[in-house]
VMD Tcl script that builds the backbone (N, CA, C; Angstrom):
set m [mol new atoms 195]
animate dup $m
set s [atomselect $m all]
$s set {name element resname resid chain x y z} {
  {N N MET 1 A 0.838 -1.183 0.000}
  {CA C MET 1 A 0.000 0.000 0.000}
  {C C MET 1 A 0.886 1.251 0.000}
  {N N ALA 2 A 0.511 2.260 -0.765}
  {CA C ALA 2 A 1.286 3.494 -0.890}
  {C C ALA 2 A 1.082 4.374 0.335}
  {N N LYS 3 A 2.104 5.173 0.619}
  {CA C LYS 3 A 2.005 6.097 1.754}
  {C C LYS 3 A 1.066 7.246 1.414}
  {N N LYS 4 A 0.317 7.678 2.409}
  {CA C LYS 4 A -0.563 8.836 2.228}
  {C C LYS 4 A 0.267 10.114 2.312}
  {N N PRO 5 A -0.029 11.075 1.455}
  {CA C PRO 5 A 0.690 12.357 1.564}
  {C C PRO 5 A 0.277 13.091 2.834}
  {N N ASN 6 A 1.208 13.821 3.390}
  {CA C ASN 6 A 0.959 14.560 4.623}
  {C C ASN 6 A 0.483 15.966 4.265}
  {N N TYR 7 A -0.819 16.099 4.059}
  {CA C TYR 7 A -1.383 17.388 3.654}
  {C C TYR 7 A -1.287 18.427 4.763}
  {N N ASP 8 A -1.360 17.983 6.010}
  {CA C ASP 8 A -1.257 18.936 7.116}
  {C C ASP 8 A 0.101 19.637 7.113}
  {N N PHE 9 A 1.153 18.880 6.802}
  {CA C PHE 9 A 2.485 19.474 6.741}
  {C C PHE 9 A 2.549 20.523 5.640}
  {N N GLU 10 A 2.012 20.204 4.473}
  {CA C GLU 10 A 2.022 21.149 3.351}
  {C C GLU 10 A 1.208 22.392 3.685}
  {N N LYS 11 A 0.064 22.181 4.321}
  {CA C LYS 11 A -0.794 23.312 4.690}
  {C C LYS 11 A -0.073 24.225 5.684}
  {N N ARG 12 A 0.573 23.625 6.684}
  {CA C ARG 12 A 1.291 24.407 7.684}
  {C C ARG 12 A 2.452 25.176 7.047}
  {N N ARG 13 A 3.161 24.529 6.119}
  {CA C ARG 13 A 4.281 25.177 5.438}
  {C C ARG 13 A 3.802 26.389 4.647}
  {N N LYS 14 A 2.672 26.242 3.957}
  {CA C LYS 14 A 2.118 27.361 3.190}
  {C C LYS 14 A 1.689 28.496 4.113}
  {N N GLU 15 A 1.095 28.141 5.257}
  {CA C GLU 15 A 0.683 29.171 6.216}
  {C C GLU 15 A 1.892 29.950 6.724}
  {N N LEU 16 A 2.985 29.234 7.023}
  {CA C LEU 16 A 4.194 29.896 7.509}
  {C C LEU 16 A 4.798 30.801 6.437}
  {N N GLU 17 A 4.804 30.339 5.183}
  {CA C GLU 17 A 5.326 31.166 4.095}
  {C C GLU 17 A 4.489 32.429 3.930}
  {N N ARG 18 A 3.168 32.285 4.013}
  {CA C ARG 18 A 2.269 33.430 3.892}
  {C C ARG 18 A 2.521 34.430 5.022}
  {N N LYS 19 A 2.688 33.912 6.245}
  {CA C LYS 19 A 2.929 34.778 7.398}
  {C C LYS 19 A 4.258 35.513 7.253}
  {N N GLN 20 A 5.295 34.829 6.795}
  {CA C GLN 20 A 6.591 35.471 6.608}
  {C C GLN 20 A 6.512 36.576 5.564}
  {N N LYS 21 A 5.794 36.319 4.484}
  {CA C LYS 21 A 5.651 37.318 3.425}
  {C C LYS 21 A 4.894 38.540 3.946}
  {N N LYS 22 A 3.833 38.282 4.712}
  {CA C LYS 22 A 3.031 39.370 5.269}
  {C C LYS 22 A 3.861 40.211 6.248}
  {N N ASP 23 A 4.635 39.542 7.099}
  {CA C ASP 23 A 5.480 40.256 8.051}
  {C C ASP 23 A 6.549 41.083 7.340}
  {N N ALA 24 A 7.116 40.532 6.265}
  {CA C ALA 24 A 8.134 41.263 5.511}
  {C C ALA 24 A 7.538 42.529 4.901}
  {N N LYS 25 A 6.334 42.427 4.347}
  {CA C LYS 25 A 5.668 43.601 3.775}
  {C C LYS 25 A 5.395 44.644 4.854}
  {N N ARG 26 A 4.935 44.182 6.016}
  {CA C ARG 26 A 4.630 45.096 7.107}
  {C C ARG 26 A 5.896 45.821 7.563}
  {N N ASP 27 A 6.996 45.084 7.676}
  {CA C ASP 27 A 8.260 45.701 8.074}
  {C C ASP 27 A 8.722 46.735 7.054}
  {N N GLU 28 A 8.552 46.431 5.765}
  {CA C GLU 28 A 8.942 47.383 4.721}
  {C C GLU 28 A 8.113 48.656 4.813}
  {N N ARG 29 A 6.809 48.507 5.041}
  {CA C ARG 29 A 5.944 49.687 5.165}
  {C C ARG 29 A 6.353 50.536 6.361}
  {N N LEU 30 A 6.623 49.880 7.505}
  {CA C LEU 30 A 7.033 50.624 8.693}
  {C C LEU 30 A 8.351 51.348 8.454}
  {N N GLN 31 A 9.279 50.687 7.770}
  {CA C GLN 31 A 10.570 51.306 7.480}
  {C C GLN 31 A 10.400 52.528 6.581}
  {N N ARG 32 A 9.526 52.423 5.576}
  {CA C ARG 32 A 9.278 53.559 4.687}
  {C C ARG 32 A 8.667 54.716 5.459}
  {N N ARG 33 A 7.751 54.427 6.371}
  {CA C ARG 33 A 7.116 55.493 7.160}
  {C C ARG 33 A 8.139 56.180 8.050}
  {N N ARG 34 A 9.033 55.392 8.656}
  {CA C ARG 34 A 10.050 55.973 9.528}
  {C C ARG 34 A 11.012 56.854 8.752}
  {N N ASN 35 A 11.274 56.497 7.508}
  {CA C ASN 35 A 12.203 57.269 6.683}
  {C C ASN 35 A 11.526 58.437 5.994}
  {N N GLY 36 A 10.252 58.649 6.243}
  {CA C GLY 36 A 9.549 59.779 5.659}
  {C C GLY 36 A 9.103 59.536 4.237}
  {N N GLY 37 A 8.911 58.307 3.859}
  {CA C GLY 37 A 8.497 57.990 2.496}
  {C C GLY 37 A 7.002 57.831 2.393}
  {N N GLY 38 A 6.241 58.770 2.887}
  {CA C GLY 38 A 4.795 58.677 2.850}
  {C C GLY 38 A 4.202 58.904 1.483}
  {N N ASP 39 A 4.983 59.417 0.525}
  {CA C ASP 39 A 4.467 59.711 -0.806}
  {C C ASP 39 A 4.501 58.500 -1.732}
  {N N GLU 40 A 4.879 57.348 -1.230}
  {CA C GLU 40 A 5.002 56.178 -2.083}
  {C C GLU 40 A 3.686 55.440 -2.266}
  {N N GLY 41 A 2.615 55.924 -1.691}
  {CA C GLY 41 A 1.310 55.317 -1.904}
  {C C GLY 41 A 1.126 54.024 -1.141}
  {N N ASP 42 A 1.259 54.082 0.171}
  {CA C ASP 42 A 1.095 52.873 0.955}
  {C C ASP 42 A -0.365 52.604 1.313}
  {N N GLY 43 A -1.276 53.404 0.806}
  {CA C GLY 43 A -2.693 53.160 1.012}
  {C C GLY 43 A -3.280 53.832 2.233}
  {N N THR 44 A -2.493 54.595 2.962}
  {CA C THR 44 A -3.020 55.276 4.134}
  {C C THR 44 A -3.228 56.741 3.822}
  {N N ASP 45 A -4.237 57.315 4.424}
  {CA C ASP 45 A -4.545 58.725 4.225}
  {C C ASP 45 A -4.350 59.417 5.562}
  {N N THR 46 A -3.188 60.010 5.774}
  {CA C THR 46 A -2.894 60.631 7.058}
  {C C THR 46 A -3.633 61.939 7.250}
  {N N ASP 47 A -4.017 62.614 6.170}
  {CA C ASP 47 A -4.730 63.881 6.299}
  {C C ASP 47 A -6.091 63.688 6.952}
  {N N ALA 48 A -6.759 62.593 6.650}
  {CA C ALA 48 A -8.074 62.335 7.219}
  {C C ALA 48 A -7.967 62.098 8.719}
  {N N VAL 49 A -6.878 61.520 9.171}
  {CA C VAL 49 A -6.708 61.245 10.587}
  {C C VAL 49 A -6.356 62.522 11.333}
  {N N GLU 50 A -5.474 63.343 10.768}
  {CA C GLU 50 A -5.017 64.543 11.453}
  {C C GLU 50 A -6.089 65.621 11.515}
  {N N GLY 51 A -6.785 65.877 10.427}
  {CA C GLY 51 A -7.797 66.923 10.383}
  {C C GLY 51 A -9.163 66.360 10.704}
  {N N ASP 52 A -9.515 66.373 11.941}
  {CA C ASP 52 A -10.783 65.800 12.366}
  {C C ASP 52 A -11.916 66.771 12.058}
  {N N ALA 53 A -13.091 66.267 11.750}
  {CA C ALA 53 A -14.238 67.105 11.399}
  {C C ALA 53 A -14.699 67.939 12.590}
  {N N THR 54 A -14.414 67.506 13.804}
  {CA C THR 54 A -14.851 68.256 14.979}
  {C C THR 54 A -13.993 69.490 15.208}
  {N N ASP 55 A -12.837 69.584 14.549}
  {CA C ASP 55 A -11.987 70.760 14.696}
  {C C ASP 55 A -12.563 71.978 13.986}
  {N N ALA 56 A -13.358 71.758 12.966}
  {CA C ALA 56 A -13.922 72.860 12.186}
  {C C ALA 56 A -15.053 73.520 12.972}
  {N N PRO 57 A -15.223 74.840 12.829}
  {CA C PRO 57 A -16.340 75.507 13.513}
  {C C PRO 57 A -17.671 75.032 12.934}
  {N N SER 58 A -18.701 75.061 13.765}
  {CA C SER 58 A -20.000 74.565 13.322}
  {C C SER 58 A -20.624 75.485 12.277}
  {N N GLU 59 A -20.395 76.798 12.390}
  {CA C GLU 59 A -20.913 77.747 11.406}
  {C C GLU 59 A -19.742 78.511 10.801}
  {N N PRO 60 A -19.778 78.753 9.511}
  {CA C PRO 60 A -18.680 79.519 8.907}
  {C C PRO 60 A -18.690 80.950 9.421}
  {N N GLU 61 A -17.504 81.460 9.664}
  {CA C GLU 61 A -17.401 82.832 10.158}
  {C C GLU 61 A -17.603 83.805 9.008}
  {N N THR 62 A -18.427 84.830 9.253}
  {CA C THR 62 A -18.656 85.858 8.237}
  {C C THR 62 A -17.806 87.069 8.593}
  {N N PRO 63 A -17.157 87.649 7.611}
  {CA C PRO 63 A -16.328 88.829 7.913}
  {C C PRO 63 A -17.203 90.002 8.351}
  {N N THR 64 A -16.763 90.705 9.361}
  {CA C THR 64 A -17.501 91.874 9.846}
  {C C THR 64 A -16.940 93.125 9.189}
  {N N PRO 65 A -17.817 94.015 8.736}
  {CA C PRO 65 A -17.360 95.249 8.063}
  {C C PRO 65 A -16.765 96.258 8.995}
}
mol reanalyze $m
mol bondsrecalc $m
mol representation Tube
mol addrep $m
């Protein structure tokens, strides 16, 4: 009788490879942010986080004559 393939081993190996790739990407993104490379299009919008809608006045100010 032939040996059964060990699918669990293959599945675990693929999971580990996926995790390593994901961690490497995350480290690269963090390194780019630390070096000030925010213009490379990492998918984050820092302006939306910094400028909160509650900072704006509720009514626009009208100039007084």
